[in-house]
KOLDREN-78134 format. One line per field, with one value per residue (C-alpha): y, z, x. Coordinates in steps of 0.25 Angstrom, whole numbers, always signed. Example, Ala and Ser with C-alpha at 12.3 -4.5 7.8 and 13.67 -1.06 7.14 Angstrom:
// residues 2
py <- -18, -4
pz <- +31, +29
px <- +49, +55
***
This chain:
// residues 909
py <- +0, +14, +26, +41, +54, +61, +72, +71, +81, +85, +94, +98, +96, +100, +101, +86, +74, +63, +53, +55, +43, +36, +27, +14, +14, +10, +24, +23, +9, +11, +27, +26, +13, +13, +0, -3, -17, -19, -14, -21, -34, -32, -28, -41, -50, -46, -43, -34, -39, -26, -28, -17, -5, +10, +14, +7, +11, +4, +9, +3, +4, -2, +7, +12, +27, +32, +42, +54, +65, +78, +88, +100, +93, +81, +67, +66, +59, +49, +50, +64, +75, +90, +95, +87, +89, +104, +103, +96, +107, +118, +111, +104, +111, +114, +106, +114, +113, +122, +131, +142, +134, +126, +114, +116, +106, +99, +98, +90, +87, +84, +70, +76, +81, +67, +56, +44, +40, +25, +17, +7, +16, +13, -1, -1, +7, -3, -17, -11, +1, +3, -12, -14, -2, -7, -20, -14, -5, -17, -11, -23, -31, -23, -22, -31, -18, -11, +4, +15, +23, +38, +47, +60, +68, +68, +75, +81, +84, +91, +96, +104, +104, +100, +88, +83, +76, +70, +75, +64, +74, +69, +55, +46, +52, +44, +31, +36, +28, +28, +36, +29, +39, +34, +41, +42, +41, +55, +57, +64, +63, +64, +65, +53, +48, +47, +38, +34, +27, +26, +21, +17, +26, +25, +34, +31, +36, +33, +44, +33, +29, +37, +42, +28, +22, +23, +23, +19, +25, +22, +24, +24, +39, +35, +36, +49, +53, +64, +67, +72, +83, +80, +84, +83, +80, +77, +67, +64, +56, +50, +51, +40, +38, +24, +25, +15, +14, +3, +8, -6, -11, -6, +5, +2, +8, +7, -3, -4, -19, -17, -13, -24, -25, -25, -12, -6, -10, +3, +12, +4, +6, +20, +24, +16, +24, +37, +33, +34, +22, +25, +11, +6, -6, -3, -8, +1, -13, -22, -38, -47, -61, -70, -82, -90, -91, -90, -94, -84, -86, -85, -71, -64, -69, -59, -59, -71, -81, -76, -86, -85, -74, -69, -66, -60, -51, -46, -43, -35, -27, -25, -15, -7, -6, -2, +8, +15, +14, +1, -9, -24, -36, -50, -54, -65, -63, -71, -69, -75, -74, -85, -83, -70, -57, -52, -38, -31, -24, -30, -44, -40, -48, -45, -51, -51, -48, -51, -56, -44, -45, -32, -33, -19, -15, -22, -21, -26, -16, -10, -19, -33, -36, -29, -32, -30, -32, -38, -24, -25, -40, -41, -54, -61, -69, -77, -82, -81, -92, -88, -82, -95, -109, -120, -110, -105, -92, -94, -85, -78, -72, -57, -45, -33, -19, -6, +8, +11, +24, +15, +7, +17, +15, +0, -1, +8, +2, -13, -14, -8, +4, -4, -14, -3, +4, -9, -11, +3, +0, -13, -7, +2, +17, +20, +30, +21, +18, +34, +35, +24, +30, +44, +36, +30, +45, +47, +34, +39, +44, +53, +49, +55, +54, +52, +37, +30, +17, +7, +13, +26, +20, +13, +26, +33, +20, +22, +36, +35, +23, +33, +44, +34, +31, +46, +48, +36, +42, +56, +59, +71, +72, +58, +61, +73, +65, +54, +62, +67, +53, +47, +50, +48, +55, +68, +61, +51, +63, +71, +58, +57, +72, +71, +60, +67, +79, +72, +69, +80, +95, +103, +111, +100, +94, +107, +102, +90, +98, +107, +96, +89, +102, +103, +89, +89, +94, +97, +109, +103, +92, +103, +110, +96, +95, +108, +104, +92, +101, +111, +104, +102, +116, +123, +132, +142, +140, +129, +139, +148, +137, +132, +147, +146, +131, +135, +148, +138, +129, +139, +145, +131, +128, +125, +113, +122, +112, +118, +111, +119, +133, +134, +130, +141, +151, +147, +149, +163, +168, +162, +163, +167, +177, +178, +179, +163, +164, +169, +159, +149, +157, +159, +148, +145, +132, +126, +116, +127, +135, +130, +132, +147, +148, +142, +150, +163, +160, +156, +168, +177, +171, +172, +185, +192, +183, +189, +202, +205, +215, +205, +191, +185, +182, +177, +185, +200, +199, +200, +201, +205, +194, +200, +199, +185, +182, +188, +181, +168, +171, +175, +162, +154, +160, +159, +145, +142, +144, +151, +165, +160, +163, +150, +147, +144, +147, +132, +132, +142, +136, +146, +138, +139, +153, +158, +150, +159, +171, +166, +166, +179, +184, +175, +183, +197, +197, +200, +205, +191, +186, +196, +185, +175, +185, +188, +174, +172, +184, +181, +166, +171, +180, +177, +167, +169, +178, +171, +158, +165, +171, +157, +149, +159, +172, +167, +156, +167, +177, +165, +163, +178, +178, +167, +175, +188, +181, +173, +186, +195, +204, +213, +211, +224, +218, +220, +213, +205, +218, +220, +205, +206, +219, +212, +201, +210, +218, +206, +202, +215, +216, +202, +196, +207, +215, +204, +195, +195, +193, +178, +177, +180, +173, +178, +186, +179, +187, +177, +188, +193, +186, +191, +180, +178, +163, +159, +149, +161, +168, +156, +155, +169, +168, +156, +164, +176, +168, +159, +166, +159, +164, +177, +177, +169, +169, +166, +162, +164, +171, +186, +186, +177, +187, +198, +192, +190, +203, +210, +202, +207, +221, +221, +213, +211, +223, +226, +213, +207, +211, +205, +206, +198, +191, +191, +179, +166, +163, +166, +178, +176, +185, +186, +189, +193, +197, +212, +213, +224, +216, +205, +214, +220, +205, +203, +216, +213, +198, +204, +214, +203, +194, +205, +209, +194, +194, +207, +201, +189, +198, +201, +193, +199, +196, +211, +220, +229, +222, +222, +236, +239, +230, +238, +251, +262, +253, +248, +259, +253, +239, +244, +251, +239, +231, +241, +241, +256, +253, +243, +239, +242, +236, +246, +237, +232, +219, +211, +206, +212, +221, +219, +231, +231, +231, +219, +210, +219, +213, +199, +203, +208, +196, +188, +196, +195, +180, +178, +185, +178, +164, +169, +172, +159, +151, +158, +157, +142, +139
pz <- +0, -4, +4, -2, +2, -3, +0, +10, +8, +19, +19, +29, +26, +37, +28, +22, +31, +29, +33, +22, +19, +5, -2, -6, -20, -32, -33, -19, -22, -35, -35, -33, -40, -49, -57, -68, -69, -53, -52, -63, -58, -44, -50, -58, -47, -37, -25, -20, -15, -7, +8, +14, +22, +19, +31, +40, +54, +64, +75, +77, +91, +86, +74, +71, +73, +59, +62, +57, +53, +47, +40, +50, +61, +63, +68, +75, +88, +91, +97, +91, +102, +103, +99, +87, +82, +84, +75, +65, +65, +64, +50, +45, +35, +40, +33, +25, +21, +9, +5, +15, +27, +36, +45, +59, +67, +54, +48, +38, +34, +19, +16, +11, +24, +31, +34, +42, +50, +53, +42, +47, +45, +31, +33, +44, +35, +23, +32, +44, +43, +27, +25, +36, +31, +17, +20, +28, +17, +7, -1, -8, -11, -24, -27, -22, -24, -11, -12, -10, +3, +2, +14, +12, +25, +39, +45, +60, +66, +80, +88, +81, +78, +63, +56, +42, +31, +22, +8, -3, -14, -20, -12, -25, -33, -37, -33, -18, -11, +4, +15, +27, +39, +49, +63, +71, +86, +91, +103, +98, +100, +90, +76, +72, +57, +52, +40, +30, +17, +12, +24, +33, +42, +54, +64, +68, +81, +82, +94, +105, +108, +96, +103, +103, +90, +75, +67, +52, +46, +31, +22, +8, +2, -2, +13, +20, +31, +43, +52, +66, +74, +83, +97, +103, +100, +87, +76, +67, +54, +41, +29, +19, +5, +0, -15, -26, -36, -46, -57, -62, -50, -43, -33, -19, -16, -7, -11, -4, -3, -2, -16, -25, -37, -48, -43, -46, -61, -66, -58, -64, -79, -76, -70, -81, -91, -85, -84, -69, -67, -65, -69, -81, -91, -100, -112, -108, -107, -97, -100, -91, -93, -92, -84, -96, -110, -122, -136, -145, -156, -145, -140, -152, -145, -134, -120, -123, -122, -108, -96, -81, -74, -88, -91, -78, -79, -93, -88, -77, -85, -99, -96, -87, -98, -108, -98, -97, -111, -111, -121, -117, -125, -125, -130, -129, -121, -123, -116, -117, -102, -92, -80, -75, -79, -70, -64, -67, -80, -83, -84, -91, -103, -116, -117, -131, -131, -143, -151, -145, -144, -140, -129, -128, -142, -156, -162, -160, -154, -164, -159, -161, -150, -139, -130, -115, -103, -89, -83, -93, -89, -78, -70, -58, -54, -44, -54, -68, -76, -79, -92, -96, -95, -94, -95, -109, -113, -113, -120, -112, -113, -108, -107, -114, -108, -113, -113, -127, -128, -127, -139, -148, -141, -139, -154, -158, -148, -150, -165, -177, -184, -196, -187, -182, -195, -200, -188, -190, -205, -202, -190, -191, -188, -173, -163, -159, -173, -174, -162, -166, -179, -172, -161, -173, -178, -166, -171, -186, -188, -199, -209, -205, -218, -232, -232, -227, -219, -216, -203, -210, -220, -210, -203, -217, -220, -207, -209, -222, -216, -205, -216, -223, -210, -208, -221, -219, -206, -210, -198, -203, -190, -192, -206, -203, -192, -201, -213, -209, -208, -221, -227, -242, -255, -257, -268, -257, -247, -258, -260, -245, -244, -256, -250, -237, -243, -250, -235, -227, -230, -233, -220, -211, -219, -218, -207, -216, -229, -220, -214, -229, -235, -223, -225, -240, -243, -259, -263, -275, -267, -257, -270, -274, -260, -261, -275, -268, -259, -268, -274, -261, -259, -265, -276, -276, -261, -266, -273, -261, -253, -262, -260, -246, -246, -255, -247, -235, -243, -247, -233, -228, -239, -235, -243, -252, -264, -277, -285, -278, -282, -296, -288, -278, -290, -296, -285, -281, -296, -298, -285, -272, -276, -270, -256, -256, -257, -244, -237, -242, -239, -224, -218, -226, -224, -229, -239, -245, -250, -264, -265, -260, -271, -282, -278, -279, -293, -297, -292, -299, -312, -312, -304, -316, -313, -299, -298, -284, -289, -297, -292, -286, -272, -260, -250, -250, -249, -263, -261, -272, -280, -278, -263, -264, -272, -262, -251, -258, -261, -246, -241, -250, -245, -230, -231, -237, -225, -233, -226, -212, -211, -210, -200, -211, -226, -229, -224, -235, -246, -258, -268, -261, -257, -270, -275, -267, -272, -286, -282, -277, -291, -299, -292, -291, -276, -272, -259, -254, -256, -245, -234, -242, -245, -229, -227, -235, -229, -215, -217, -219, -207, -198, -208, -214, -225, -235, -232, -234, -247, -252, -247, -248, -256, -268, -270, -269, -279, -288, -285, -287, -301, -305, -300, -307, -320, -318, -317, -324, -311, -306, -293, -289, -288, -273, -264, -272, -273, -258, -255, -266, -259, -246, -252, -259, -246, -239, -248, -248, -232, -228, -241, -248, -236, -225, -236, -233, -242, -239, -245, -259, -267, -269, -282, -294, -303, -314, -325, -319, -324, -314, -317, -329, -330, -322, -310, -300, -308, -308, -294, -292, -302, -294, -282, -288, -294, -281, -274, -261, -260, -254, -253, -258, -255, -266, -260, -272, -276, -277, -292, -293, -282, -290, -302, -295, -289, -303, -308, -296, -297, -313, -313, -299, -290, -288, -281, -276, -266, -262, -253, -250, -237, -236, -226, -230, -244, -254, -250, -251, -260, -254, -264, -259, -265, -262, -251, -259, -272, -263, -258, -272, -276, -264, -268, -282, -279, -269, -280, -290, -281, -277, -291, -294, -283, -287, -301, -295, -289, -302, -313, -325, -318, -318, -306, -311, -303, -291, -292, -293, -281, -272, -278, -270, -263, -276, -275, -260, -267, -277, -266, -259, -271, -273, -259, -258, -245, -237, -241, -229, -228, -228, -221, -207, -210, -223, -223, -234, -229, -231, -234, -223, -234, -242, -235, -231, -240, -236, -221, -226, -234, -222, -214, -225, -227, -213, -213, -226, -220, -208, -218, -226, -213, -207, -221, -221, -207
px <- +0, +6, +5, +4, +1, -11, -21, -34, -45, -55, -67, -77, -92, -101, -115, -113, -116, -107, -117, -127, -135, -132, -142, -137, -141, -132, -126, -120, -114, -107, -106, -90, -89, -76, -75, -87, -83, -83, -97, -102, -96, -102, -115, -116, -111, -122, -113, -102, -89, -86, -87, -80, -83, -84, -75, -65, -59, -50, -41, -27, -21, -7, -4, +10, +13, +15, +26, +17, +27, +21, +31, +32, +28, +36, +32, +18, +17, +6, -5, -6, -2, -7, +7, +8, -7, -4, +9, +1, -9, +2, +6, -7, -17, -31, -42, -50, -65, -62, -51, -55, -61, -53, -58, -57, -47, -43, -29, -21, -7, -3, +2, +15, +19, +16, +26, +26, +39, +34, +38, +28, +16, +13, +14, +4, -6, -4, -5, -15, -22, -25, -26, -37, -44, -45, -50, -61, -64, -65, -53, -47, -60, -62, -47, -35, -26, -24, -26, -15, -15, -12, -10, -18, -15, -14, -27, -27, -41, -43, -54, -64, -79, -77, -81, -77, -83, -72, -73, -74, -69, -57, -57, -61, -50, -38, -42, -45, -56, -54, -48, -41, -38, -27, -30, -18, -17, -22, -32, -45, -59, -70, -67, -77, -78, -93, -91, -104, -106, -120, -129, -116, -110, -100, -93, -79, -73, -58, -56, -55, -41, -37, -24, -18, -23, -24, -37, -38, -51, -54, -66, -70, -71, -86, -89, -93, -83, -86, -76, -81, -75, -63, -67, -53, -38, -33, -36, -24, -27, -19, -28, -26, -32, -34, -33, -37, -25, -27, -36, -38, -46, -59, -57, -63, -76, -88, -99, -112, -117, -131, -135, -139, -129, -139, -144, -131, -130, -137, -128, -116, -121, -124, -110, -103, -112, -108, -93, -93, -84, -69, -65, -71, -67, -56, -65, -78, -86, -90, -91, -99, -98, -110, -112, -115, -107, -116, -113, -107, -118, -129, -125, -133, -146, -143, -149, -158, -146, -143, -145, -146, -138, -133, -147, -149, -136, -140, -154, -149, -139, -146, -156, -148, -136, -147, -152, -138, -134, -125, -123, -124, -118, -117, -103, -92, -79, -67, -54, -40, -37, -38, -47, -53, -48, -36, -39, -25, -25, -12, -18, -31, -35, -43, -57, -64, -78, -86, -99, -107, -122, -129, -140, -144, -145, -149, -136, -122, -111, -102, -90, -90, -80, -71, -59, -60, -52, -54, -59, -72, -76, -86, -85, -92, -80, -89, -100, -94, -86, -72, -67, -60, -63, -52, -41, -46, -53, -67, -78, -89, -102, -101, -110, -103, -108, -104, -109, -117, -106, -95, -99, -91, -79, -79, -82, -70, -60, -64, -63, -56, -62, -64, -73, -81, -83, -88, -99, -103, -106, -113, -121, -134, -132, -133, -128, -117, -112, -111, -103, -94, -91, -89, -80, -71, -68, -56, -50, -47, -34, -29, -18, -6, +2, +1, +4, -9, -7, -16, -21, -23, -32, -40, -44, -47, -56, -63, -65, -71, -80, -85, -87, -97, -104, -105, -112, -121, -125, -125, -115, -106, -98, -93, -90, -83, -75, -71, -68, -54, -48, -52, -39, -38, -36, -44, -52, -58, -60, -67, -76, -79, -82, -91, -99, -101, -105, -117, -122, -116, -116, -103, -105, -105, -92, -85, -75, -72, -70, -61, -53, -51, -46, -36, -32, -30, -16, -18, -24, -30, -37, -42, -49, -55, -61, -68, -73, -80, -87, -92, -103, -110, -113, -126, -125, -113, -110, -99, -91, -92, -87, -76, -70, -70, -65, -54, -50, -49, -40, -31, -31, -25, -17, -2, +2, +10, +10, +17, +7, -5, +1, -6, -20, -17, -14, -26, -34, -28, -30, -45, -51, -44, -33, -20, -24, -24, -9, -5, -13, -4, +9, +5, +14, +26, +33, +46, +39, +31, +43, +42, +27, +29, +39, +32, +20, +27, +32, +19, +12, +23, +22, +6, +6, -2, -14, -16, -23, -27, -38, -45, -42, -55, -53, -62, -53, -51, -36, -29, -14, -5, +2, +15, +12, +8, +20, +29, +22, +25, +39, +41, +33, +43, +55, +51, +47, +60, +67, +78, +77, +82, +98, +106, +117, +127, +127, +127, +113, +109, +102, +105, +98, +85, +87, +90, +78, +69, +77, +74, +60, +60, +66, +55, +43, +51, +50, +65, +61, +58, +71, +77, +76, +84, +95, +95, +96, +109, +115, +112, +116, +131, +132, +143, +149, +163, +160, +170, +162, +148, +152, +158, +145, +134, +136, +145, +133, +123, +128, +128, +113, +111, +117, +108, +96, +101, +102, +89, +81, +89, +91, +101, +109, +104, +89, +85, +86, +96, +104, +105, +109, +120, +125, +126, +134, +143, +145, +148, +158, +166, +165, +168, +176, +183, +187, +189, +198, +214, +226, +226, +212, +218, +229, +243, +246, +251, +261, +261, +263, +276, +288, +299, +310, +318, +317, +329, +328, +328, +317, +308, +308, +305, +294, +288, +288, +281, +269, +268, +255, +258, +273, +275, +290, +302, +317, +327, +341, +352, +364, +365, +364, +352, +345, +349, +342, +330, +330, +331, +319, +310, +315, +312, +298, +292, +296, +281, +277, +290, +301, +314, +326, +338, +341, +356, +359, +363, +370, +365, +355, +341, +332, +318, +307, +293, +279, +276, +264, +258, +257, +250, +240, +237, +234, +224, +216, +217, +210, +201, +196, +195, +186, +178, +175, +172, +162, +155, +154, +146, +136, +129, +124, +133, +147, +150, +152, +140, +129, +138, +140, +125, +123, +132, +127, +134, +144, +150, +161, +163, +165, +175, +184, +183, +189, +199, +204, +201, +190, +184, +170, +160, +147, +135, +125, +125, +118, +119, +105, +96, +86, +71, +62, +51, +40, +45, +36, +25, +14, +18, +13, +1, -2, +0, -9, -19, -17, -21, -33, -37, -35, -44, -55, -53, -54, -66, -74, -71, -75
***
């Protein structure tokens, strides 16, 4: 037995008497019954096995001292002294009748603040006090599992004029069915307990010898309890709860043995009907084995075949079941288990109930068989034969009982959907059949992918069967519920819709039509659906509805199939105007980039077909064709993801970027290319400039040259001119000015023949023409040195110098290339490279376009090339600046588009 700490609630009630009489009718007997099966077994068996009392009290003069210890007080001595009582009162909480009213002379200590120092105390409770109380209460007769015992509180009552009625509120929650009070040794007078149940009542007085004994008082929570005032001393009690913790077994409760079990059958059926039993069979049915077995083929004759006690049992049950709305069937039961069912759920066996013959209606149930468990079988084990014979499973005849409203659940859960639909088609139309059909709807599942598996096909076929029944029964709600799951080609959906429209009006099918338009992905298919519905409208209403429906279709269009563009543009041209296009552009996605680009191109190519002042439209909004083209271009660029600066140039997709730039040129909307140019410039920020030119800008210039040739444009065409100006500025700021001499090749004077051809002159010429060698020694005789010096003075004094190191023998002539000549070579190469770069900017390979791009800054470029001045950037940022009014019309169009979508949705709904 486990002990836990819990809560104990008291209330003071002076107006309500605790000894109120209760009539011994069926309600008083089963008002608190928990288990339907147990009640049914007792009713059919004709007797009750409960023999306990509604209360128990005994006094123990040999009980141990629990060693009660209270936080903040310490160990409490027993018998209770005045000093310890006052110490408890100083820390205890007064008991309240309400939040604002205290009870005089009554205090409580929370279980969390209580401990027991005597290790034998719990053992004493489990094996003596609580065990004795449970036996007296009859606990264990209905269940072999002992209850849990949980400490609520310590309650101290002092002398006062107050009496208490124990509140029943909360005492039946979480399995709590009884209360145990352990009154510890303390001297007091008064405090009698008046306890009653029905016509029984008792007055318990334990004050005599209370100073040297422990009293255990227990009672069912169904009983009424009143505590009379303590007139002197203090009464100290430990309050425990008995809790039923096994959900598989019936909870202990009071039973009144004076009532005829047959009289309580109506109450059992009523409480079952109203769902008041907490413990119900898992299969929602009861199976009552009959005393006799009947041949399977004879069951179809119904009650006429029953004999003896079986006939009496059915005679008692049948009228009551019909009165309260229950179905009773004769059936066969078969089991594979040996002997009687075992109570624990882990050992439950499955029983098959089949060959159902209904005794309360002229039709068979909508299910042919059902599997049940032990908790559904009602057995009188004293009189009925076992469920097996000679160790082998046997077939038994049973009464199967269930609520009429549960037939839908039983039908759906006991057989496949196909079997259920077959029964619905074979049986005549009834309210139960409709309930079952509606009950099948939640079991349908939509197709989650384009690939149909066998399970998906089964659901689709079931949905179509339900739709056929709905048309046959004129049940529009059933048809609407099944239609979304009848997955299939649009051709089939249109056929089903056409069949339904011959029975139901268009207005009632509006939710289904809306759902079908949403689910159908192709624009052409949606148009086909509208064409199917239109003929079912009278006169010209069909045309008006078609316009509204098409407006709705266009408002939800998000598929962005390139194949739909001709259809969309034709709708815009002939009926709806360009106002439908912004509806498509409102939610760009990465997969829609090519769609937007193609749409922009098609609009531009056919722009002469769209005149806002004359184009018919169902909406008042008529955006300009130029504005719509610009929105399409912006949507294509935005959905491409190319405007986001990259962490490294290697992530730049220049092919796609200039594909978008090409689109901007093709529709004459160069302003939309600005974010693309900005992304290129920003993606090279913080990167080594030489690397950025090698990997980005030199390739970019090739793309630019292609664009210029393709469209016959000049490099100064904005915003391309500003973009190129930024690239040129970057070049002269970071490439031209920051380069060092080591970035260039050493000079090669191949045109200068200094030597005369002798061996020494050959070595001199080799040194001169070796770019990597800046100085060379010539160790030789004086005449040979003089010869080389004369050749240098005559032919190479402008770029060579020499001197003689007069040490060693012979002396050494050192020849060096002049620094001024080397620097001039660097300037020459820088200038040549710069001019080559500038020529690559334009489309004709000349410097003219670079000059026009740089404008007033061209002289600064030339001065930098000639080494006259350092090039200074004029912009603080290299990002292309965007004018504020470039996309103003796009913002206006987006706001207008939102209003149009609201208008379309309101009109459609």
